[in-house]
N, C-alpha and C positions, 0 to 999 in steps of 0.2 A: 487238499490239506496244505497249509502254508508251512514254511520252514519252522516257524515258531511252534506250531502244533506238533510237528514231527519231533522237534527237540524236547518239548514238554512230555510227549509220549515216551520217548526213549528214557528220559530222566526219571519219569514216574515208574516205569518198569524196572529200571536199574536200581533205584533206591528201595523199591519194595522187595527186591530179591538181592540183599547184599552179598550173598554167596556167589552170585553170577557176575563174572567179570564183564565189563562193558564190551570188549572186543568179541568175546564169545557170544554175548547176547546179539550183537549186530550181525555176526555170521549166521547164527542159528535162525534168526527171524527173517533173513534175506534182505535186511535193510542195507547191508554193505553192498550187496550185488545191485540193488536198486540205485544206490547212490552212484556206483560206478557207471551204470547204464545211462544215467542222465548227465554224465560227464563231470561229476563232482569228484575232486581228488582228495578232499579232506572233510572231516566232520566238523561242523561249526557248532560249538557248545557255548552257552553264555559265559561271559568272561569270569564270573565268580565260581564256575564249576570247571575244574581242570583235572585232567588225568595226571599230569606231571607238574611239579612246582617249577618256578622260573630257574632255580638252580639246577634241578634235574635236567631241564631242557638244555642248559649250558653244558652240563657234563655229557649228555647224549650227543650233542653236536660235535664236541671235541673228540669224543670216542669214535664217532662216525668218520671223522677226518683222520683217523689212524693214530691218534695219540695214545700213549700208555697211561695207566692210572697215575703214575708218578708225574708224567708231563702235564696231565690235566690238573693235578694238585698244585703244581708250581704255577701254572697259568692262572688258576682261580684263587691262589693264596689260601688253600685249605689242605688238610692232611690227606694222604693217600687212602687212609682207612675210611675217611668221609666219602671220597670218590667211590670206593668199593661199596659202601653202604647205599649210596644213591643208585649205583649200577644194579645191585641185587634187588632193590626195591622196584626199579623200573622193569627188570626182568620178570619179577613176580606179578606186577600189575598187568603186563602184556601177556602173561602165560607163555613167555618165550623160553626156549631151551637153554640159551646162552647169550652172550653179548652180541655175537654176530647175528643171531636170530632176532634179538631186540632191535638192532639197527635196521635189519631188513624189514621188519614189521613197521617200524617208524617211517621208513622211506615209502613203503607201500601205502601207508595212511596219509602221506603228504606232509608229515610233521617236520621232516628235515629234507 
């Protein structure tokens, strides 16, 4: 099975079960372990399907570098409440317990 087939299979399963979060699906099905075993550090998904928006990734990277929400807001010229909204959304998407867990999972997936 080629990379495209795997991606299509993952996306088909994920979109047919909207209640299942992608990371949970990858862990449950053993795909994550298989990817790790073959030395892949991140999941390649087509460019039009993303877990996080570009802005969310910017916020994630700055938070991972130890910045506070206020510092991130100043850096990106947005309101601190917007930073917190992005942070909460990313935590929910990853099924993380808190910001630290979100950063840990993102590092583990090779996104940052």
